[in-house]
C-alpha positions in Angstrom: -65.0 -15.2 9.3 -66.6 -11.6 8.9 -64.4 -9.3 6.9 -64.0 -6.2 9.4 -61.8 -4.0 6.9 -63.3 -1.6 4.4 -66.4 -0.8 6.3 -67.8 2.8 6.1 -66.3 5.2 8.5 -69.2 6.9 10.4 -67.1 9.3 12.2 -67.9 7.5 15.6 -65.7 5.0 17.6 -66.6 1.5 17.1 -66.8 -0.7 20.1 -67.8 -4.5 20.5 -68.6 -6.7 23.6 -67.5 -10.2 22.9 -69.0 -12.9 25.2 -66.8 -16.0 25.8 -63.8 -13.7 25.2 -61.5 -16.1 27.1 -62.2 -19.0 24.9 -60.7 -20.2 21.7 -63.1 -18.3 19.3 -63.3 -15.2 21.8 -59.6 -14.8 21.7 -59.6 -14.9 17.9 -62.5 -12.6 17.6 -60.8 -10.1 19.8 -57.5 -10.0 17.9 -59.7 -9.7 14.6 -61.7 -6.6 15.7 -58.5 -5.1 17.4 -56.7 -5.2 14.1 -59.7 -3.7 12.3 -59.5 -0.6 14.7 -62.5 -1.7 17.3 -62.5 -1.0 20.9 -63.0 -4.5 22.3 -64.8 -5.4 25.5 -64.6 -9.0 26.6 -66.8 -11.0 28.9 -66.3 -14.5 30.2 -66.9 -16.6 33.2 -63.3 -17.5 33.2 -60.5 -15.1 33.8 -58.4 -14.3 30.6 -55.0 -15.6 31.1 -54.0 -13.0 28.4 -56.1 -10.1 27.3 -55.6 -8.9 24.1 -58.4 -6.1 24.0 -56.1 -3.3 24.5 -57.8 -0.3 26.1 -61.1 -2.2 26.4 -62.3 -4.0 29.5 -62.5 -7.6 30.4 -65.2 -8.5 32.8 -65.4 -11.9 34.4 -68.8 -13.0 35.4 -71.1 -15.8 35.1 -74.2 -15.1 33.1 -76.3 -17.6 35.1 -75.5 -15.7 38.4 -79.0 -14.9 40.0 -78.0 -11.3 40.1 -79.0 -10.9 36.4 -82.8 -10.1 35.6 -82.4 -11.1 32.0 -79.5 -12.0 29.5 -79.7 -11.7 25.8 -76.9 -13.6 24.1 -75.6 -14.6 20.6 -77.9 -12.4 18.9 -75.7 -11.6 16.0 -74.1 -8.3 15.1 -76.1 -5.2 15.5 -74.9 -1.9 14.0 -75.9 1.2 15.8 -76.0 4.6 14.0 
């Protein structure tokens, strides 16, 4: 698990989009990011039975739907400054 506490505060809000947020790992990742003060957005093809992302949004969609022109997933963590 990636330790999220103790990172440098850049004076900006931190937000993350978690794909697979309704699954086993996604739920746990959501909890970890929320505890660390992040705004969490979740995405999954299944509705979340319980959304623990606080004020963040949960989006139910299938990334294989023909409406998407491109999808980039599982790229790793990117820090935008």
